[in-house]
C-alpha positions in Angstrom: 175.4 -26.0 85.5 174.7 -28.0 82.3 172.8 -31.3 82.3 176.0 -33.1 81.6 177.9 -31.5 84.4 175.1 -32.3 86.8 175.2 -35.9 85.8 179.0 -36.1 86.2 178.8 -34.5 89.7 176.5 -37.4 90.8 178.8 -40.2 89.7 182.3 -41.5 90.3 184.8 -41.1 87.6 185.6 -44.1 85.4 189.3 -43.3 85.8 190.9 -41.1 88.5 194.2 -39.8 87.1 196.8 -37.9 89.1 195.2 -34.6 88.2 192.1 -35.3 86.1 188.9 -37.2 86.7 187.9 -39.0 83.5 184.3 -40.0 82.6 183.5 -42.3 79.7 180.7 -40.8 77.6 180.8 -43.6 74.9 182.5 -42.1 71.9 183.9 -39.2 73.9 185.5 -38.5 77.3 184.9 -35.8 79.8 188.1 -34.7 81.5 187.6 -32.7 84.7 190.7 -31.0 85.9 191.1 -31.1 89.7 193.2 -29.0 92.1 195.3 -32.0 92.9 199.0 -31.4 92.5 201.3 -34.3 91.4 205.1 -34.6 91.6 207.4 -37.6 92.2 204.5 -39.8 90.8 202.2 -39.0 93.8 199.9 -36.3 95.0 201.7 -33.7 97.2 199.2 -30.9 97.6 195.9 -29.3 96.7 196.3 -25.9 95.0 193.2 -23.7 94.8 192.1 -22.8 91.3 194.7 -24.9 89.6 192.3 -27.1 87.7 190.6 -24.2 86.1 193.9 -22.7 85.0 195.1 -26.0 83.5 192.0 -26.4 81.5 191.9 -22.8 80.2 195.6 -22.7 79.3 195.3 -26.0 77.4 192.3 -24.5 75.5 194.5 -21.5 74.6 197.5 -23.6 73.4 195.4 -26.2 71.6 194.0 -23.4 69.5 197.4 -21.9 68.9 198.9 -25.2 67.7 196.1 -26.8 65.8 197.9 -26.0 62.5 200.8 -28.2 63.6 198.8 -31.2 64.8 195.2 -32.0 65.5 194.2 -32.4 69.2 191.6 -34.3 71.1 189.6 -31.3 72.5 186.0 -30.9 71.2 184.4 -28.5 73.6 184.6 -26.9 77.0 181.3 -27.0 78.9 182.8 -25.2 81.9 186.1 -23.8 83.1 187.4 -27.1 84.5 185.9 -29.5 82.0 187.0 -30.6 78.5 185.1 -32.9 76.3 187.6 -34.9 74.2 187.4 -37.5 71.5 188.7 -40.9 72.4 192.1 -41.9 71.2 194.4 -44.9 71.5 197.1 -43.6 73.9 200.7 -44.0 72.7 202.4 -45.3 75.9 205.3 -42.8 76.0 205.6 -39.3 77.2 207.6 -36.9 75.2 209.7 -34.3 77.1 211.3 -31.5 75.1 214.0 -29.5 76.9 215.5 -26.2 75.8 217.6 -25.8 79.0 219.3 -28.2 81.4 217.6 -28.2 84.8 215.4 -30.1 87.2 215.5 -32.1 90.5 213.5 -35.3 89.7 215.1 -38.6 89.0 214.3 -38.3 85.3 215.4 -34.7 84.9 218.3 -33.9 82.5 220.3 -32.0 85.1 220.0 -34.8 87.7 221.4 -37.4 85.3 224.0 -35.0 83.9 225.2 -34.1 87.4 225.5 -37.8 88.2 227.9 -38.2 85.3 225.7 -39.1 82.3 226.8 -37.6 79.0 225.3 -40.0 76.5 221.5 -39.9 76.4 221.0 -42.3 73.6 219.7 -39.9 71.0 222.1 -37.1 71.8 225.3 -36.4 73.8 226.1 -33.4 76.0 229.5 -31.7 76.3 231.4 -31.3 79.6 231.1 -28.3 81.9 227.5 -27.4 81.3 226.0 -25.5 84.2 222.6 -25.9 85.8 219.9 -23.9 84.1 222.1 -23.3 81.0 220.4 -23.0 77.6 221.2 -26.0 75.3 222.6 -25.4 71.8 219.3 -26.7 70.5 216.2 -28.4 72.1 216.5 -32.1 72.9 213.8 -34.7 73.1 213.9 -37.1 76.0 211.0 -39.7 76.1 209.9 -41.5 79.2 207.8 -44.6 79.6 204.2 -43.9 80.6 203.4 -46.0 83.7 201.4 -45.8 86.9 204.4 -47.2 88.8 206.8 -44.5 87.8 208.4 -43.0 84.7 211.6 -44.3 83.2 213.9 -42.5 80.7 214.0 -44.2 77.3 215.6 -43.2 74.0 213.9 -43.3 70.6 216.2 -46.1 69.5 215.0 -48.2 72.5 211.4 -47.3 71.7 211.9 -48.7 68.2 214.0 -51.7 69.2 211.5 -52.7 71.9 208.6 -52.4 69.3 206.7 -49.9 71.5 205.9 -48.0 68.3 207.2 -48.2 64.7 210.0 -46.1 63.5 208.0 -43.9 61.2 205.6 -43.0 64.0 208.4 -42.3 66.4 210.0 -39.9 63.9 206.7 -38.1 63.3 206.2 -37.7 67.1 209.7 -36.3 67.6 209.3 -33.9 64.6 205.9 -32.8 65.8 207.0 -32.3 69.4 209.9 -30.0 68.3 207.5 -27.9 66.2 205.1 -27.6 69.1 207.9 -26.6 71.4 209.2 -24.0 69.0 205.7 -22.4 68.7 205.4 -22.5 72.5 208.8 -20.8 73.0 208.0 -18.1 70.4 204.6 -17.2 72.0 205.9 -17.4 75.5 208.9 -15.2 74.8 206.6 -12.6 73.2 204.8 -12.4 76.6 208.0 -12.2 78.6 208.5 -15.8 79.5 211.0 -18.6 78.7 209.3 -22.0 78.0 212.1 -24.1 79.5 210.8 -27.6 79.0 207.5 -29.4 78.6 205.8 -32.7 78.3 203.6 -33.9 75.4 201.3 -36.9 75.1 200.0 -38.3 71.9 197.4 -40.8 70.7 195.9 -42.2 67.5 192.3 -41.3 66.6 189.7 -43.4 65.0 191.4 -42.8 61.6 194.8 -43.8 63.0 195.9 -40.1 62.8 198.4 -38.8 65.2 196.6 -36.6 67.8 197.8 -34.4 70.6 196.1 -35.4 73.9 196.0 -34.6 77.6 197.2 -30.9 78.0 199.7 -28.6 76.5 202.0 -25.9 77.9 200.5 -25.6 81.3 202.5 -24.9 84.5 201.9 -28.6 85.4 203.4 -30.0 82.2 205.9 -27.2 81.5 208.5 -25.1 83.2 208.4 -21.3 82.8 211.1 -18.7 83.8 210.8 -15.0 83.6 212.7 -13.8 80.6 213.8 -10.4 81.9 215.7 -11.7 84.9 217.1 -15.0 83.5 220.5 -14.0 82.3 221.4 -11.9 85.3 220.4 -14.8 87.7 222.2 -17.4 85.5 225.4 -15.3 85.6 225.2 -15.2 89.4 224.5 -18.9 89.6 221.2 -18.1 91.1 217.9 -20.0 90.4 215.7 -18.4 87.8 212.4 -16.8 88.6 210.3 -19.9 88.1 206.6 -20.0 87.5 206.0 -23.7 87.9 206.0 -26.3 90.7 209.8 -26.6 91.0 210.1 -24.7 94.3 207.5 -27.0 95.9 209.4 -30.0 94.6 212.6 -28.6 96.1 210.9 -28.2 99.5 209.8 -31.8 99.5 213.3 -33.0 98.4 214.8 -31.0 101.3 212.3 -32.2 103.9 211.7 -35.9 103.1 212.4 -38.6 100.5 209.4 -38.1 98.2 210.1 -41.2 96.3 210.2 -43.7 99.1 208.7 -42.2 102.3 205.3 -43.8 102.9 203.9 -40.6 104.4 204.9 -37.2 103.2 204.8 -34.0 105.3 202.0 -31.6 104.5 202.9 -28.9 102.0 203.3 -25.5 103.9 200.2 -23.3 103.4 202.3 -20.3 102.4 204.0 -22.3 99.6 200.7 -23.7 98.3 199.3 -20.1 98.3 202.4 -18.9 96.5 202.1 -21.6 93.9 198.4 -20.7 93.2 199.5 -17.1 92.7 202.2 -18.1 90.3 199.8 -20.2 88.2 197.3 -17.4 88.1 200.0 -14.8 87.0 201.4 -16.9 84.2 197.9 -17.7 82.9 196.8 -14.1 82.9 200.1 -13.0 81.3 200.2 -15.6 78.4 196.5 -16.2 77.7 195.0 -12.8 78.0 
């Protein structure tokens, strides 16, 4: 273990995120990915080996997309840790969706199923089915908050002066380029990148910078390409390699948004999720 990691192991993090422990190193940050598993804006399980996979997958994808936008990663002293440059965080999360799906309150399918057709920056036609591919990817921002995410359109972001219009347009354009690159590489390895989340910041020179993580099973939804069409034609759920099936279990067994105490995630489902994360990491990144 390096001197830095020894020092970190002996102190409490300056910020404890949902998944990462963050240590302030002055001009830099040390981001240590834990095995904590977050959904519904709360921790729902501990998944063995997850932190390592999140960190190594982000390393892979940051390298594959650095020609599109600079990122905050500086070095990786171990498999769970990223040293990153400090950035001023832009307080919105950018969700890019190539398919209509999901079970959370902010998911495109949940809102479409409940009757919404106008999403501010785009409109959807009638009679779209769950898990259907959209005519083109759409961008659906959410507010970034510790008390829960809220859907917001780019026009609202601008009208509420959260960020200026030129920056909002650059973020949207960059997110779509990142998603296209992610879809192309994923498809070449036999996967569909269904949707994903990006976070951005501004560096010391006020330059737009990709931060947090990119194209991991925590921030993205992956389906197996070879079986997608057959399952969609049969109205069956795709072969998913993300945390959706664990989300569904909690939705079926409690109210994960309002129940004070949640049931413990079944051991077999946690093991299954760990295996899925490992498979998609090995498939895409090796």
